[in-house]
N, C-alpha and C positions, 0 to 999 in steps of 0.2 A: 891648140886646134881642136875640133868637136867632129871630126870627121866620122861620118857613120853613125851619129848620134841624134837620135830622134827625140831627146829630151834631156835637158839640163837642170842642176838644183843652183839656186842663185838666190843667196838672202832670206831663207826660209820658204822659198817658192820654189815649185817644179813647174818650169817653162815647157812646153811642147808645141807642135803645129795646131792639137787641139785646144791650147788653151793654158791658163794659169791656175794651178791649183795648190794647196797648201801643203810643205815638207811633212810626209805621214810622220815623221821624227816628233814635229811640233804637235802634232794633234794626237798623236800615241801619248804624250806626256800628260794632254788634259783627259783625253778617255781613260787613263789610268787612275786619274786622280779618285780619291775616295770621296765618300759625302763629307763636306767641312762641319766641325764641331764646335768652332772658334771663327772670331770674326777677322782674325789673322788669316785663316783658312778660306774665309771667302774672298777676301781682300786677294790672296795668292792665285786664288781660281778665276777671278774676274780678270785680273791681270794678262794672264796667259790667253785667257777667252779674246779679250780686246786687241791683242796682238794680230789676232785672225778674224779680227771684225769685218774685215772689207769683205770676206767669203759668208757671211751670215745676215740674211736679211731680215730688217727689222730687230737688230740687236737690242737697240734700248728698252725695246717693249718685252723683248725677250728674258732680259736678265734683271729688268725692274724688281720683281719679289725679293732677289739676292742684294741690289745695290741699298733696299731699304733698312739693311742690316748695319750700314755704314754710317748711318744719320745716329748722330748722339741720343735722341730722344726714343729710338727705337730699341727694345728689350728683346734678346735673344727668346726666341720662340722656334725654331725649325717645323714647319707645319706641310701642309699638302701644296699651298703654292710656290713655296721654296722647293721642293721637291720636283715638283712639276717642272721649274722653271730648269733646275740643276740637269735633269734629264732630257730635257728638250734641246738644251744648247749643245751637249754632248752627242745627241743625235744627229743635229745640224753638220757637225763637224765629223762624224761616223760615216757620213752619206757621200763623203768625198766631193764637197762643189768644186766644180769648176768654171771659172771664168774666162770670157772671149778676150781674145787679145785685140786692144783698141787699134781702130783704122781709121784715121782722119777722113777717109773719101768714102766710108761708110755711113750711112743715113742713123742718126741718135736719137735717142727719147728717153726723157726725164722723167721720173714719175716720184711724186713725193706724197706722204700721207702722214698721220698722227694719231697716236694711241693715248691712253690714259698716262702712262708712263714716258714716252720720249716721243720724237721725231725721226721720220725714218726716210730715206731716198735710194731709188738705185737707178744707174746710167746703163741703159740696153742699147744694144746696137744690132741692126737688121741685119742679120744672116741668112742671105735668100728669102724666105718666106718666114723665117722665124725671127723673135727677138731674144735676142741672150743677152744675160748680166755681163757687164764690164766692171763694176764695183757697184758695192752696198755701204750707204752713209749713214750715220744716226746719230742721234745725242739724246740725253736724258733731259727731261723736263724739270726746270726749277719748281719748289712748290708754289710760289705765286702763279706758274706759267701752268700748272696743273689743274687751277682752278678757272683755266679759262673755258667757255663755252666750245663745243666739238668742233663747229665752222670756225672758231677763232685757230684753235689750235691747228686745222688744215691751211689754214691761210699761212699761219706761223710758218709751217713746213715748207712752204714755197721759198722761204728765205733760207734753209741751210747751206745748199751748195752752190757752186756757179752755175749758171744756167745756159749751157750750150745750146739748147733748142727751145728758142725763144717763143716761138709758134705754139706748141705743146705745154709750155707752161702758161702762156697766156690766156689759152683757151681754157686750161684748170682754172685758172684765176677766176676769169669771167664766171665762171659755173659756182665758184665758191663765193663770189660777191652776191650772186642772186642768191643763193642760199642763206648768207649772212643776213641780208635785207628781208628775206621772209621770215627769217628767225625772229628780229627784231621786232618786225611788225606785229608778229603773232604773240610776242612777250608783252608791248605795251598796247597790244588791242589796236594799232594805227589800220587805217584802210586808204586805199587808193583813192587820191582827190580827182574828182571829175575835170574835163577840158574844158578851158573858157574860150568863147567864140567873140570874135569883133564884135564890137557894140553892145556886150553884155555891161549891166549894170553891177558892180560890185562894192563892198566896204572894205577900205584900207585899213586894217588891225593897227599899224603901227603910227599912221598919221592921224586916226579916227576920223577920216571924212571920207565922202563918195566918190567914185570914178568911175571910168568906162573904158573897157578894153579896147585899145587901138590894135593891137596886134602879138603875137606870141614873140618871146624875144630867142636869140641863138643860144642864150645862157639855157642850162638846163631848168625845166620846172618853171620860167620865168616868162613875164608879159610886161609889155609896155602899156600904161595905163595912164589917160587923162585924168588929171586931177586940179583942185584949185592951184594946187602948187606948181601945176605945168606937168609935162610928160616925166612919168616916174617910171622905173622898170623894178617890180618888185617879183619876189619868188611867189609859187601858188599860195604855199602856206600863210601868207599873209592878207591874200586877198578871199572875202567870202561873198557867194554870190547873193544879188539881192533878189527877193522875189518880183515877178512881173505884176504891175497893180495895173488891172483894166481902168480904162476913164469912165 
């Protein structure tokens, strides 16, 4: 029994009414580590940090410069980026992060993002008027994924965690899709096609015949067109407006 106990230590965590924080013994071991001078030293440091990963926001981004050393193609060269990553990870743990206790009856929000090195997410829980973190999650990007455009990385980041808050995720996905479309159009110099009206004469590019627009179709950017072959449904990209010729 834990009578008159305000907090307990359980599996490397300190659990209290204010939330969950890492066991000071775990964080102390990381904070007392000296700057690594070998690959095995970096591997040991990252292993200890990963055990506390759910307390560190955007971990895959912050430990990226150190994980580069684990690649067989990367030669040893401790520089400014590695020193900053090493110091920042220690600072994150020294700030005594506290996670809210998950409550299924409270409102949740999932936020996901992407960086050059990794994908990250945080599950937030509304406590009165504040949003407090319940858990952080992240993973590093594979070499192929690192070459994605930024909007593609952000879209990919939505696939990391399970999604308890569909409305919030759907809203962010819609925004990312719009950014992705705008980015694609800019790269390929695409332009918005004009709307077609009923009765308008068009050239049907795939059948190489003329036609007359009957009406718009329920399918996105599609029209019903009367042609020598009958009534056809065609996407707007296959229909070229013909100039009006005065008699």
